[in-house]
C-alpha positions as CSV (number, residue, x, y, z in Angstrom):
1,M,-31.5,-3.8,6.3
2,T,-30.4,-1.7,9.3
3,N,-28.1,1.3,9.3
4,S,-25.2,0.8,11.7
5,R,-24.3,4.5,11.9
6,L,-25.3,5.9,15.3
7,V,-26.5,9.5,15.2
8,Y,-28.3,9.9,18.5
9,S,-28.0,8.2,21.9
10,T,-30.1,8.8,25.0
11,D,-27.0,8.9,27.2
12,S,-25.1,11.6,25.4
13,G,-27.5,13.2,22.9
14,R,-26.5,13.8,19.3
15,I,-23.4,12.0,18.2
16,K,-21.0,14.2,16.1
17,E,-19.4,12.4,13.2
18,S,-15.6,12.8,13.4
19,V,-13.5,12.7,10.3
20,A,-10.6,10.3,10.8
21,Q,-7.2,11.5,9.7
22,E,-5.1,9.0,7.9
23,D,-2.0,8.0,9.8
24,V,0.4,7.5,7.0
25,P,3.7,5.9,8.2
26,K,6.6,8.2,7.1
27,G,9.7,6.4,6.0
28,D,13.3,7.5,5.7
29,G,13.0,8.5,2.1
30,I,14.2,5.1,0.8
31,V,11.7,2.8,-0.9
32,R,12.6,-0.9,-0.2
33,L,11.8,-3.8,-2.5
34,Q,11.6,-7.3,-0.9
35,R,10.7,-10.7,-2.2
36,I,8.3,-12.5,0.2
37,T,7.1,-16.1,0.0
38,K,6.1,-16.7,3.6
39,G,2.4,-17.1,4.0
40,K,1.8,-17.1,0.3
41,K,1.8,-20.9,-0.3
42,G,5.2,-20.9,-1.9
43,K,4.3,-18.2,-4.5
44,G,6.6,-15.1,-4.4
45,V,5.4,-11.5,-4.3
46,S,7.4,-8.3,-4.5
47,L,6.7,-6.1,-1.5
48,I,7.2,-2.3,-1.8
49,T,7.6,-0.5,1.5
50,G,8.5,3.0,2.6
51,L,6.5,5.0,0.0
52,G,4.9,7.4,2.4
53,L,1.8,7.8,0.2
54,S,-1.8,7.8,1.3
55,G,-5.2,6.9,-0.2
56,Q,-5.7,7.8,-3.8
57,D,-1.9,8.4,-4.6
58,L,-1.1,4.8,-3.3
59,K,-4.0,3.3,-5.4
60,K,-2.8,5.2,-8.5
61,L,0.8,4.1,-8.1
62,C,-0.3,0.5,-7.5
63,S,-2.4,0.5,-10.6
64,D,0.4,2.0,-12.7
65,L,2.9,-0.6,-11.4
66,K,0.5,-3.5,-12.1
67,K,-0.1,-2.3,-15.7
68,Q,3.6,-1.8,-16.5
69,C,4.6,-5.2,-15.0
70,G,1.6,-7.0,-16.5
71,C,0.6,-8.8,-13.3
72,G,-1.7,-8.5,-10.3
73,G,-1.2,-6.9,-6.9
74,A,-2.8,-5.3,-3.9
75,I,-2.3,-2.7,-1.3
76,K,-1.8,-4.0,2.3
77,Q,-1.4,-1.5,5.1
78,Y,0.3,1.3,3.1
79,D,2.6,-1.3,1.3
80,I,2.2,-2.6,-2.2
81,E,2.4,-6.3,-3.1
82,I,3.0,-7.1,-6.7
83,Q,2.7,-10.8,-7.8
84,G,5.8,-12.5,-8.9
85,D,9.5,-11.6,-8.5
86,V,9.6,-8.5,-10.6
87,R,11.9,-6.4,-8.4
88,E,14.3,-5.3,-11.1
89,K,11.5,-4.0,-13.3
90,L,9.9,-2.3,-10.3
91,K,13.2,-0.7,-9.4
92,Q,13.5,0.8,-12.8
93,I,9.9,2.1,-12.9
94,L,10.2,3.6,-9.4
95,E,13.5,5.3,-10.1
96,T,12.1,6.9,-13.2
97,K,9.3,8.3,-11.0
98,G,11.9,9.9,-8.7
99,Y,12.1,7.5,-5.8
100,K,15.3,6.3,-4.2
101,V,15.1,2.5,-4.3
102,K,17.0,-0.3,-2.5
103,L,16.6,-4.0,-2.9
104,A,16.1,-5.5,0.5
105,G,16.0,-9.1,1.8
106,G,16.8,-12.2,-0.2
């Protein structure tokens, strides 16, 4: 098994490892809940956008939402997808956590 991390090159010498900063998209302060079926083979998911959280905070919130709704979900590019149409339940949970929530889309 080979290590893919390059530490030295004959062209430029020692390669410094740069720490990548997370580029978290900042929203307008409003969390939006949408119901998406496109690309999901007819199954609906509730999409949560505009959270403005990064890394561990996003994972923790996703885990809490999945437990309270009793369904699965995932994090996709700083958005949270929760399986099923549970927007009303998600709205109540997020509002108790201090977020301003809007139902968006159909």
